[in-house]
C-alpha positions in Angstrom: -22.4 -7.5 27.8 -22.7 -4.5 25.4 -22.0 -4.8 21.9 -18.7 -4.2 21.0 -18.0 -4.9 17.3 -18.8 -1.3 15.5 -16.0 0.1 13.4 -15.6 2.7 15.5 -15.1 1.0 18.6 -13.2 -1.2 16.8 -10.6 1.3 15.7 -10.7 2.8 19.0 -9.9 -0.3 20.5 -6.7 -1.0 18.5 -5.7 2.3 19.0 -5.8 2.1 22.5 -4.0 -1.2 22.7 -1.3 0.2 20.4 -0.6 3.0 22.7 -0.8 0.6 25.8 1.8 -1.8 24.1 4.1 1.7 23.0 3.6 0.8 19.4 1.8 2.6 16.7 -1.8 1.5 14.6 -1.1 -0.3 11.3 -2.9 2.3 9.3 0.0 4.0 7.2 1.6 0.7 6.2 -1.4 -1.7 4.3 -0.5 -4.9 2.8 -1.8 -6.3 -0.5 -2.0 -9.9 -1.8 0.3 -9.7 -5.0 1.6 -12.9 -7.2 5.3 -12.7 -7.2 7.6 -13.6 -10.1 11.0 -14.9 -9.8 13.7 -14.8 -12.3 16.4 -16.8 -11.5 18.8 -16.1 -14.3 18.6 -12.2 -13.6 18.0 -12.6 -10.0 15.0 -10.3 -10.7 11.4 -10.5 -9.0 8.5 -8.7 -10.5 5.0 -8.2 -7.7 2.2 -7.9 -9.5 -0.7 -6.3 -7.6 -3.6 -4.1 -7.9 -1.3 -1.4 -8.0 0.4 -2.1 -10.4 4.0 -3.8 -11.6 7.1 -3.6 -10.0 10.6 -5.1 -10.9 13.3 -5.4 -8.3 16.9 -6.8 -8.1 17.4 -8.8 -5.2 20.0 -10.8 -3.8 19.0 -13.8 -2.3 16.5 -14.9 -5.5 16.7 -18.3 -4.9 15.1 -18.1 -1.4 12.2 -16.2 -2.3 11.5 -18.8 -4.8 11.9 -21.5 -2.3 9.4 -19.7 0.4 7.0 -19.3 -2.8 7.7 -23.2 -3.2 6.4 -23.5 0.4 3.9 -21.4 0.5 0.9 -21.4 2.9 -0.9 -18.5 2.8 -1.1 -15.4 -0.3 1.7 -13.4 -0.4 1.6 -10.0 0.6 3.2 -6.5 -0.3 3.8 -3.5 1.4 5.1 -0.8 -0.7 5.8 1.8 1.7 8.3 -0.8 3.4 9.3 -2.2 0.4 8.7 -5.6 2.2 7.5 -9.2 1.0 5.7 -11.3 3.1 5.7 -14.9 2.3 4.2 -17.3 4.9 5.6 -20.8 4.9 5.1 -24.5 6.3 6.3 -24.7 10.0 6.6 -27.3 12.2 4.7 -26.8 15.3 3.3 -23.7 14.0 -0.4 -24.1 12.8 -0.8 -20.4 11.1 2.9 -21.0 9.4 6.0 -18.8 9.7 6.4 -15.3 7.7 9.3 -15.1 5.8 10.5 -11.2 5.3 12.3 -10.1 1.8 12.8 -6.1 2.1 13.5 -4.3 -1.4 15.7 -1.2 -1.6 13.8 1.6 -3.3 17.0 2.1 -5.7 17.2 -1.6 -6.9 14.4 -1.3 -9.2 15.5 -3.6 -12.5 
């Protein structure tokens, strides 16, 4: 069996697999690990990452705080789509269940 682990080979395999399933390869929208802080009084979420700090208003700040309390993996932030992804514990799912919270760009605090 030939070696299949090179970076160019992996990219081509991902591109081919994405084209076969009708989806785009995930090269444009990258997620970074972040530390979110939720202010329940103001209803704001502050996101700290290597890219900088951003503060957003969110109508469901309490749900975000509850999800962060149950997180089983590091929280991910995708700046391109404005999505905070928190993976929480779930019965019957070893890897947990992802909860997505979308922030509008005009909702910055």
